C-alpha positions in Angstrom: -29.8 14.6 15.0 -33.2 13.1 14.1 -33.7 9.8 12.4 -34.1 11.2 8.9 -31.0 13.2 9.2 -29.1 10.3 10.7 -30.1 8.1 7.7 -29.0 10.8 5.3 -25.6 11.1 7.0 -25.2 7.3 7.1 -26.0 7.0 3.4 -23.8 9.9 2.3 -20.9 8.6 4.4 -21.2 5.1 2.9 -21.2 6.5 -0.6 -18.0 8.5 0.3 -16.4 5.4 1.8 -17.2 3.4 -1.4 -15.6 6.1 -3.5 -12.5 6.1 -1.2 -12.3 2.3 -1.4 -12.2 2.5 -5.2 -9.5 5.1 -5.0 -7.5 3.0 -2.5 -7.7 0.0 -4.9 -6.5 2.2 -7.8 -3.6 3.4 -5.7 -2.7 -0.1 -4.6 -2.7 -1.2 -8.2 -0.6 1.8 -9.2 1.9 1.1 -6.4 2.1 -2.6 -7.3 2.6 -1.9 -10.9 5.9 -0.2 -10.0 7.3 -3.6 -9.1 8.5 -4.2 -12.7 10.6 -1.1 -12.7 11.9 -1.8 -9.2 12.8 -5.4 -9.9 14.6 -4.4 -13.1 16.6 -1.8 -11.3 17.4 -4.2 -8.5 18.6 -6.8 -11.0 20.8 -4.3 -12.7 22.2 -3.3 -9.3 22.7 -6.9 -8.1 20.3 -6.3 -5.2 18.0 -8.8 -3.5 14.3 -8.3 -3.7 14.1 -7.8 0.0 15.6 -4.5 1.1 15.5 -4.3 4.9 16.9 -0.8 5.0 14.1 0.5 2.7 11.5 -1.4 4.7 12.7 0.2 7.9 12.7 3.6 6.3 9.0 3.1 5.2 8.0 1.9 8.6 9.6 4.9 10.3 8.0 7.3 7.8 4.6 5.7 8.3 5.0 6.0 12.1 5.7 9.7 11.8 2.8 10.3 9.4 0.4 8.3 11.6 1.4 10.3 14.6 0.9 13.6 12.8 -2.5 12.5 11.5 -3.5 11.0 14.8 -4.2 7.6 13.3 -3.4 4.3 15.0 0.1 3.6 13.9 -0.1 -0.1 14.5 -2.9 -0.6 12.1 -1.3 1.6 9.4 1.9 -0.3 10.0 0.1 -3.6 9.3 -1.4 -2.2 6.1 2.0 -1.0 4.9 3.5 -4.4 5.7 0.8 -6.0 3.5 1.5 -3.6 0.7 5.2 -4.2 0.9 4.6 -8.0 0.8 2.4 -7.5 -2.2 5.1 -5.6 -3.9 7.7 -8.2 -3.1 5.4 -11.0 -4.4 4.9 -9.1 -7.7 8.7 -8.5 -8.0 9.3 -12.3 -7.4 6.7 -13.1 -10.0 8.3 -10.8 -12.6 11.8 -12.2 -11.7 10.6 -15.8 -12.2 9.1 -14.8 -15.6 12.4 -13.2 -16.7 14.4 -16.1 -15.4 12.2 -18.7 -17.0 11.9 -16.8 -20.3 
């Protein structure tokens, strides 16, 4: 690969990454927006916000997918933990709003 070709590949790859970053943010927002439905259902069922069984299921699922896709499972696991924390925080915020009126 010559310099001009390398610069082109670099630029095209960066544009693609920027697009994927936007898509990831959209998906994170979409995932987080489900917190209202989840917390409402949990309240109706008398469940706590934290659901260890569900979290374990997600972690196992992510481990399998990471292995299939040959992606470092530890990093994907960290990302999923962050997403689950974000969801719990959103659920807690919604719960506080509902409790405080």
